C-alpha positions, 0 to 999 in steps of 0.5 A: 733209733740206736747210736752204734757205739761199736767202732774200731778198735785202733783207737792210738793209730786212728788219733796219731795217723789222723793228726792235722794242725791248720797254720794258714787261712786257707788251711783252716778253711779246708779243716772246716769243711768235716763239719758236717751236721748233725754230728755223728760219733765216729765222725767226732772222733776223727776231729779229736785226732785232726783238731784236739789241740791237746792231742797236738801237744802230745805228739810232739813227743814222738818227734823227739823220740825220733830225734833220740832216734838219729842221735843213736844211729849216728856213728862217731865224728873222727878227730884230728890233731895237728902240731908243729915241734922247734927247736928252742934250745940245747941239743938236738935231742928228738930231731935233726930237721928245723921244723917237726909236723905231726898230724893223727886221726882217732877213730872210735870203734864201737866193738861191743855192740853200744850202737846196735844197743843204743839204736834198739832203745831208740826205736822203743823210745817212738813206739812208746812215745807212740802209746802215750800218744795213743793213751793220750788220744783214748783220754781225749776221745773218752771225754768228746765221747762223753760230752756227745753223749750229754749233747745228745741228751740235752738236745733231747731234753730241749725238744721234750721241753718244747713239747711240754710247752706246746702242751700246756699251752694247749691246756691253756687254751682249753681251760680258756674256752671252757671259761669262755662257755661257763664251763670253767673258773678264772682260778682254772685258768690262772693256775694252768697259766702259772704252770706255762710259766714254769714249763717255759722257765724248764725250757729256757733251761735246757736250752741253756744246758745244751748250749754249754754241752754244745759250746763244750765241745767245740772248746775240745776241738778248737771251734769255738764259735761252732756249735756242733749238732749231734745225731741220734738219740743217746742210749746204749747200744744192743751189745751194751749186756755182753761188754762186762763178759771176759774182762781179761780179754776186754782190756787187753787192748787197752791203749792205757795198759799197751803204753805201760808195756812199752815203757817196760820195754823201753826200761830193759833196752836201758838195761841193755844198753848201760851193759854194753856202754860198760865196755870202754870205747877203743880209739884206733889212732893213725898218724904222720909225722915229718920233718923239715930241713932235712926231710924226714917222716914217720907214720904212726899208729895206735890203740887207746882204751879207757881203763874204767877203774874209778868209774864202773858206770855201776851208777848209771846201771843201778839207775837203769835197774831201778828205773825198770823196776818202776816201770814193772810196778806202774804196770801193776798199777795200771793193770789193777786201775784198768781192771778195777774201773772196768769191772766197777763200771761193768756192774753199774752198767748191768744194773743201769741196764736192769733199771732201764728195762724196768722203767719203760715195762712199767713206766713208759707203756703208760703215758699214752693212756695217762695224757688220755684219762687226765683230759677226758676226766677233767672235760667230763667234770670228773676231776679238776684242774690239778689233777690233769697238771699233775698227770702232766707233770708226771709224763714229762718227769717221767720221760726226762727221767727215761732220757737220764736213765739211757744216757748214763747207761750210754755215758758207762758204754762209752767208758767201757769201749775207751778202756778196752782200747775200742772206742774209736773211728 
């Protein structure tokens, strides 16, 4: 049985949209419902989007970006002022009444595109935050897939070790029967009993490793009491050998590259916003002044603006340009790192697939006949018990090695899927 690894490419969107955090006992019970056994890779990726605490923490950045968008789209508040003038001595040079009152309202005017530039930068900031969450989700999904692959291998090894214990126990029974009939010695019985003890200890180690893998996967999903059972076996898919082709096309949708490109868009929007904000914001003032005893009134309209003599915001513009250059260089670094890692792992995957195929062709197919020949030779007295035990260990080591080869190749394929943004479900 081969585990399907070719899943939809919308990893970031799947993880972000699927995010859910239970806050009560009833919500916890509802969240436990999808934990069907055995666990599949696609259902695991879905659980990562719903349950990962790290992804929940990353997603807060989207809320912050959306809050910035609200601030960017808000119109400036008008300013209202009120004051009174009273004579305090001397001649009435300002007014004839006993009291003069004044009220004004100031209205900032965004006439040079500042508000539009702020909105554009905020919208791109939301997209960049979502891309960063998608990249973080890709990393978490890769960790989950890696643990899932290791769990599959640990389960298979535990099953093989259980079979080895049963097989060794069967040999003990054979030697014990031969001893009763006088065809075997007490040394042979003691030797196979020692072998049984060793295989039993290896089974205990395999079960401990299995428990550790299951606990690690449960901890990643914040289910400390859950012990998942992985469905299928750890092995590469039929299309694994084709993943080394067209590397540039494969990594075009890498979540890390998408996040780096979004950061450049944000930096470019920040430059445009600073350019727009270099122009002072004019303020329209409307007012009215009136006196009492006798009554008199006058209306006022005026326009004020800042004169950028001391601070022309050159520092802010230089900072925005520096941030843009940094984002561009980060993109180049990410492209080099992702491309280099993809090529390295793709090359390693090809070598592992070739080694696995050679091993299966030259070794794995001979295991059943080796078992039968070793037993027949011992029963007929043509070989000592040590030869049969050595043959059993060789068969066990061979099948365990095959599991390791398949799991290593499957892990590298999963990594390529994660790098190309196609590890999702």
